Residue frames relative to the residue before (quaternion, step in Angstrom):
aa qw qx qy qz dx dy dz
X 1.0000 0.0000 0.0000 0.0000 0.00 0.00 0.00
X 0.3906 -0.7078 0.5462 0.2193 3.59 -0.82 0.96
X 0.1940 -0.7462 0.6272 0.1104 3.56 -1.10 0.87
X 0.6199 -0.4751 0.4483 0.4347 3.65 -1.36 0.25
X 0.5702 -0.5955 0.4470 0.3470 3.49 -1.13 0.66
X 0.6022 0.5856 -0.3617 0.4046 3.59 1.04 -0.60
X 0.4952 0.6494 -0.4383 0.3754 3.57 1.21 -0.28
X 0.6187 0.5516 -0.3274 0.4536 3.58 0.94 -0.86
X 0.7104 0.4835 -0.2700 0.4344 3.62 0.83 -0.90
X 0.6582 0.5384 -0.2841 0.4430 3.47 1.23 -0.75
X 0.6125 0.5949 -0.3175 0.4126 3.66 1.31 -0.33
X 0.2872 -0.7735 0.5151 0.2319 3.58 1.17 -0.26
X 0.1488 0.8124 -0.5471 0.1362 3.60 0.69 1.04
X 0.5617 -0.5788 0.4523 0.3807 3.60 -1.10 0.56
X 0.5739 0.6165 -0.3762 0.3860 3.65 0.99 -0.63
X 0.6131 0.5808 -0.3478 0.4073 3.56 1.10 -0.84
X 0.6677 0.4894 -0.2972 0.4757 3.57 1.13 -0.68
X 0.7046 0.5160 -0.2396 0.4241 3.55 1.13 -0.71
X 0.7997 0.1984 -0.0191 0.5664 3.40 1.26 -0.90
X 0.1335 0.8407 -0.5203 0.0689 3.64 0.77 0.96
X 0.6191 0.5407 -0.3535 0.4465 3.54 1.21 -0.11
X 0.5675 0.5308 -0.4119 0.4759 3.70 1.18 0.10
X 0.2987 -0.7298 0.5908 0.1709 3.58 -1.12 0.75
X 0.4972 -0.6424 0.5091 0.2846 3.53 -1.15 0.86
X 0.2741 -0.7611 0.5759 0.1181 3.56 -0.77 1.14
X 0.7170 -0.3173 0.1723 0.5962 3.55 0.96 -0.84
X 0.3108 -0.7104 0.6148 0.1441 3.52 -1.53 0.48
X 0.0104 0.8098 -0.5864 0.0122 3.62 -0.92 0.86
X 0.4349 -0.6161 0.5841 0.3001 3.51 -1.30 0.58
X 0.2815 -0.7487 0.5780 0.1617 3.56 -1.03 0.87
X 0.4809 -0.6962 0.4478 0.2891 3.56 -0.92 0.77
X 0.5285 0.5985 -0.4219 0.4294 3.54 0.79 1.07
X 0.0686 0.8058 -0.5824 0.0827 3.57 -0.78 1.01
X 0.2543 0.7872 -0.5329 0.1780 3.61 -0.70 0.86
X 0.7501 -0.3815 0.2942 0.4532 3.61 -1.32 -0.44
X 0.6769 -0.4839 0.3466 0.4331 3.49 -1.18 0.50
X 0.6824 0.5030 -0.2925 0.4426 3.66 0.76 -0.94
X 0.6419 0.5705 -0.3377 0.3852 3.72 1.05 -0.41
X 0.3993 0.7196 -0.4891 0.2890 3.65 1.14 0.09
X 0.6512 0.4992 -0.3819 0.4253 3.70 0.70 -0.60
X 0.5893 0.5666 -0.3592 0.4502 3.58 1.19 -0.69
X 0.6396 0.5147 -0.3315 0.4648 3.60 0.97 -0.89
X 0.6672 0.5157 -0.3128 0.4371 3.59 0.77 -0.98
X 0.6451 0.5055 -0.3106 0.4816 3.51 0.93 -0.97
X 0.6462 0.5174 -0.3406 0.4457 3.69 0.79 -0.83
X 0.6578 0.5212 -0.2900 0.4600 3.58 0.94 -0.95
X 0.6802 0.5075 -0.2720 0.4537 3.50 0.95 -1.01
X 0.6836 0.4679 -0.2856 0.4819 3.55 0.93 -0.89
X 0.1717 -0.8409 0.5018 0.1082 3.60 0.98 -0.67
X 0.1060 0.8356 -0.5253 0.1207 3.54 1.19 0.76
X 0.8346 0.1359 -0.0967 0.5250 3.64 -0.77 0.91
X 0.2681 0.7952 -0.5201 0.1586 3.62 1.35 0.20
X 0.8793 -0.0923 -0.0126 0.4670 3.53 -1.02 1.16
X 0.1408 0.7958 -0.5439 0.2257 3.50 1.03 0.96
X 0.8517 0.0849 -0.1050 0.5063 3.58 -0.56 1.12
X 0.5458 0.6297 -0.3558 0.4232 3.46 1.43 0.18
X 0.1614 -0.8647 0.4664 0.0932 3.53 0.57 1.24
X 0.6802 0.4997 -0.3094 0.4381 3.61 0.79 -0.92
X 0.6201 0.5435 -0.3302 0.4594 3.54 1.11 -0.77
X 0.6695 0.4795 -0.2987 0.4823 3.54 0.87 -1.04
X 0.6289 0.5290 -0.3458 0.4529 3.61 0.91 -0.72
X 0.6355 0.5407 -0.3151 0.4523 3.59 0.98 -0.84
X 0.6503 0.5392 -0.2764 0.4581 3.44 1.01 -1.02
X 0.6436 0.5156 -0.3039 0.4771 3.53 1.03 -0.89
X 0.6616 0.4929 -0.3021 0.4776 3.61 0.78 -0.82
X 0.6333 0.4974 -0.3366 0.4882 3.65 0.97 -0.83
X 0.6347 0.5269 -0.3404 0.4512 3.58 0.82 -0.87
X 0.6483 0.4937 -0.3145 0.4870 3.70 0.85 -1.00
X 0.7213 0.4474 -0.3056 0.4315 3.61 0.71 -0.87
X 0.5740 0.6047 -0.3164 0.4525 3.44 1.26 -0.65
X 0.6753 0.4790 -0.2545 0.4998 3.51 1.07 -0.93
X 0.6570 0.5314 -0.2985 0.4437 3.50 0.98 -0.98
X 0.8103 0.2672 -0.1382 0.5029 3.62 0.75 -0.92
X 0.5108 -0.6924 0.3969 0.3195 3.68 1.28 0.28
X 0.3155 0.7878 -0.5007 0.1708 3.60 1.10 0.44
X 0.7723 0.3497 -0.2096 0.4872 3.63 1.00 -0.62
X 0.3462 0.7270 -0.5455 0.2326 3.68 1.01 0.24
X 0.6772 -0.5098 0.3596 0.3902 3.57 -1.25 0.66
X 0.7055 0.4802 -0.2963 0.4289 3.53 0.76 -1.08
X 0.6780 0.5022 -0.3131 0.4360 3.71 1.27 -0.05
X 0.6369 0.5889 -0.2446 0.4333 3.39 1.62 -0.24
X 0.8151 -0.2510 0.2404 0.4636 3.43 -1.37 -0.62
X 0.7865 0.2965 -0.2036 0.5020 3.58 -0.82 0.85
X 0.7113 0.3882 -0.2023 0.5499 3.47 1.37 -0.28
X 0.8017 0.1906 -0.1115 0.5554 3.59 0.21 -1.30
X 0.7930 0.0715 -0.0414 0.6036 3.53 1.05 -0.71
X 0.4860 -0.6457 0.5009 0.3098 3.56 -1.29 0.49
X 0.5318 -0.5984 0.4603 0.3837 3.54 -1.08 0.39
X 0.6257 -0.5462 0.4551 0.3211 3.40 -1.32 0.59
X 0.5785 0.5922 -0.3785 0.4139 3.54 1.15 -0.65
X 0.6069 0.5380 -0.3798 0.4450 3.73 1.04 -0.37
X 0.6934 0.4535 -0.3234 0.4570 3.58 1.12 -0.16
X 0.4747 0.7032 -0.4390 0.2956 3.62 1.20 -0.27
X 0.5002 -0.6259 0.5091 0.3143 3.53 -1.07 0.94
X 0.5241 -0.6476 0.4389 0.3367 3.65 -1.16 0.30
X 0.2333 0.7829 -0.5315 0.2240 3.51 1.27 0.64
X 0.5232 -0.6051 0.4870 0.3506 3.67 -1.16 0.60
X 0.5473 0.6234 -0.4185 0.3697 3.58 1.10 -0.42
X 0.7404 0.4137 -0.2668 0.4577 3.58 1.03 -0.55
X 0.3261 0.7606 -0.4962 0.2625 3.56 1.19 0.33
X 0.7015 0.4367 -0.2844 0.4860 3.71 1.00 -0.64
X 0.2753 -0.7815 0.5369 0.1587 3.62 -0.57 1.16
X 0.3684 -0.7197 0.5282 0.2597 3.53 0.84 -0.68
X 0.6319 -0.5943 0.3862 0.3136 3.55 -1.31 0.28
X 0.3942 -0.6454 0.5680 0.3247 3.60 -1.06 0.60
X 0.5549 -0.5872 0.4712 0.3538 3.52 -1.28 0.43
X 0.4567 -0.7154 0.4725 0.2374 3.67 -0.82 0.98
X 0.8162 0.2409 -0.0831 0.5186 3.52 0.78 -1.08
X 0.7301 0.3622 -0.2522 0.5217 3.55 1.09 0.44
X 0.5816 -0.6620 0.3425 0.3258 3.60 -1.09 0.15
X 0.4298 0.7090 -0.4631 0.3133 3.51 1.34 0.27
X 0.2066 -0.7505 0.6220 0.0845 3.47 -0.96 0.97
X 0.4345 -0.7275 0.4366 0.3024 3.56 -0.78 0.95
X 0.3173 -0.7368 0.5761 0.1568 3.53 -1.19 0.68
X 0.7333 -0.2880 0.2045 0.5810 3.55 0.89 -1.08
X 0.1387 -0.7475 0.6406 0.1078 3.50 -1.30 0.43
X 0.0915 -0.7506 0.6493 0.0816 3.55 -1.04 0.91
X 0.7233 -0.3656 0.3143 0.4944 3.59 -1.22 -0.44
X 0.8388 0.1607 -0.1055 0.5094 3.70 0.98 -0.20
X 0.7283 0.3281 -0.2481 0.5481 3.55 1.38 0.25
X 0.0470 0.7652 -0.6408 -0.0412 3.48 -1.20 0.50
X 0.1315 -0.8262 0.5478 -0.0036 3.50 -0.84 0.96
X 0.0118 -0.7543 0.6560 0.0238 3.61 -0.87 0.85
X 0.2128 -0.7720 0.5956 0.0633 3.47 -1.39 0.56
X 0.1011 -0.7571 0.6449 0.0266 3.48 -1.18 0.75
X 0.0558 0.7879 -0.6130 -0.0160 3.66 -1.03 0.63
X 0.0689 0.7635 -0.6404 0.0473 3.50 -1.16 0.78
X 0.7658 -0.3730 0.2321 0.4696 3.53 -1.15 -0.18
X 0.7116 0.4851 -0.2528 0.4409 3.66 1.12 -0.57
X 0.8141 -0.0092 0.1214 0.5678 3.57 1.03 -0.91
X 0.2069 -0.6731 0.6870 0.1793 3.44 -1.45 0.47
X 0.0376 -0.8392 0.5395 -0.0568 3.54 -0.38 1.33
X 0.1789 -0.7549 0.6223 0.1042 3.50 -1.36 0.51
X 0.1662 -0.7367 0.6464 0.1083 3.48 -1.20 0.76
X 0.0707 -0.8005 0.5952 0.0006 3.52 -0.63 1.23
X 0.0955 -0.7646 0.6364 0.0338 3.55 -0.79 1.12
X 0.0459 -0.8085 0.5866 0.0084 3.61 -0.70 1.15
X 0.3191 -0.7051 0.6083 0.1757 3.46 -1.38 0.49
X 0.0024 0.8547 -0.5169 0.0480 3.56 -0.19 1.24
X 0.5403 -0.6252 0.4238 0.3710 3.65 -0.96 0.64
X 0.4307 -0.6710 0.5605 0.2237 3.54 -1.18 0.82
X 0.4257 -0.6943 0.5019 0.2913 3.64 -0.70 1.01
X 0.8361 0.2535 -0.1906 0.4476 3.43 -1.04 0.95
X 0.6863 0.3561 -0.2616 0.5778 3.62 1.38 -0.14
X 0.4339 -0.7722 0.3946 0.2444 3.57 -0.37 1.22
X 0.8186 0.2246 -0.1040 0.5182 3.54 0.83 -0.88
X 0.5809 0.6086 -0.3913 0.3728 3.65 1.12 -0.04
X 0.1501 -0.7603 0.6276 0.0750 3.53 -1.27 0.63
X 0.1368 -0.7602 0.6142 0.1618 3.56 -1.24 0.14
X 0.4862 -0.6596 0.4726 0.3245 3.54 -1.23 0.40
X 0.0470 -0.7287 0.6799 0.0668 3.34 -1.44 0.55
X 0.1664 -0.7697 0.6088 0.0959 3.59 -1.12 0.83
X 0.0729 -0.7796 0.6213 0.0309 3.45 -1.02 0.92
X 0.2159 -0.7473 0.6179 0.1146 3.63 -0.99 0.82
X 0.0603 -0.7676 0.6380 -0.0132 3.54 -0.76 1.17
X 0.0661 -0.8161 0.5738 0.0161 3.61 -1.15 0.73
X 0.1273 -0.7226 0.6715 0.1035 3.44 -1.38 0.49
X 0.2257 -0.8130 0.5208 0.1300 3.64 0.16 1.27
X 0.3999 -0.6798 0.5670 0.2377 3.56 -1.24 0.71
X 0.8378 -0.2801 0.0989 0.4580 3.48 0.02 1.35
X 0.8202 -0.2376 0.1598 0.4953 3.61 -1.04 -0.44
X 0.6432 0.5342 -0.3089 0.4534 3.56 1.00 -1.01
X 0.6570 0.5163 -0.2953 0.4632 3.53 1.09 -0.73
X 0.6552 0.4921 -0.2999 0.4885 3.58 0.97 -0.78
X 0.6500 0.4855 -0.3266 0.4849 3.57 0.95 -0.69
X 0.6311 0.5259 -0.3295 0.4654 3.67 1.00 -0.84
X 0.6926 0.4519 -0.3244 0.4592 3.65 0.79 -0.82
X 0.6489 0.5236 -0.3381 0.4365 3.60 0.99 -0.59
X 0.6414 0.5387 -0.2772 0.4706 3.51 1.27 -0.77
X 0.7431 0.3951 -0.2492 0.4792 3.58 0.95 -0.78
X 0.4702 0.7181 -0.4421 0.2602 3.65 1.19 -0.54
X 0.7222 0.4334 -0.3302 0.4260 3.70 0.57 -0.80
X 0.5965 0.5729 -0.3288 0.4559 3.58 1.24 -0.61
X 0.6740 0.4947 -0.2791 0.4723 3.49 0.94 -1.01
X 0.7437 0.4595 -0.2769 0.3988 3.53 0.79 -0.99
X 0.8168 0.3360 -0.1235 0.4523 3.45 1.00 -0.96
X 0.7255 0.3536 -0.2033 0.5543 3.53 1.35 -0.17
X 0.7770 0.3977 -0.2217 0.4347 3.56 0.40 -1.22
X 0.6681 0.5326 -0.2859 0.4338 3.61 0.88 -1.15
X 0.6744 0.5020 -0.3217 0.4355 3.58 0.84 -1.06
X 0.6587 0.5129 -0.3138 0.4523 3.54 0.99 -0.87
X 0.6378 0.5130 -0.3280 0.4717 3.59 1.11 -0.77
X 0.6443 0.5233 -0.3285 0.4507 3.62 0.99 -0.73
X 0.5688 0.5692 -0.3667 0.4669 3.56 1.14 -0.84
X 0.6805 0.5003 -0.3005 0.4431 3.59 0.77 -1.12
X 0.6738 0.4725 -0.3199 0.4695 3.66 0.84 -0.97
X 0.6390 0.4887 -0.3707 0.4642 3.76 0.86 -0.60
X 0.6533 0.4866 -0.3686 0.4480 3.68 0.73 -0.81
X 0.7057 0.4493 -0.3043 0.4556 3.64 0.74 -0.95
X 0.6587 0.5175 -0.3479 0.4209 3.64 0.96 -0.66
X 0.6237 0.5394 -0.3268 0.4618 3.47 1.12 -0.81
X 0.6270 0.5271 -0.3224 0.4744 3.57 1.02 -0.82
X 0.6148 0.5489 -0.3193 0.4678 3.61 1.01 -0.93
X 0.7192 0.4599 -0.2736 0.4431 3.58 0.70 -1.11
X 0.6262 0.5478 -0.3239 0.4504 3.56 1.08 -0.67
X 0.6733 0.4696 -0.2788 0.4985 3.57 1.06 -0.93
X 0.6642 0.5236 -0.3252 0.4230 3.61 1.07 -0.60
X 0.5937 0.5872 -0.3458 0.4280 3.68 1.27 -0.28
């Protein structure tokens, strides 16, 4: 379920202090609910991406097309990414002990981990079109004393006009095809995790 973008601002995340120049693209509820201490399990599952887009032919086709366009236009060349065109968000982190845990990189996607706390995990990606952040938060469930649920926010800093056009072009595919498939994967893996934990 998609949430209003203002939901992110209302949560007082540490990321808001570190990356105020990134705009919220969208906020989603993740199909994962559990105890406070289970957040690392959710992060691990998202990073591992077990069964990612299994049977999702349209999603796989979109990724193939995106990869081809990326090669054609040089969107994903090393000189367009982190450490070249843009500096990593890790260079902005305060020296707090809370940021000592980097967290896992995504295995099946281009997200590089920036940090993980007991309730936040941030990954970043940069190419010629955009510098993007994926923020996964663990928020209390109203009416349930010890339970939390996952929320995912995508934040972006487009690279000029080409970046803004790129984000506008992929928005419907992300919202209506890729994200729902991603959430189905999260739901399957979280249900398996919860069954094994009992």
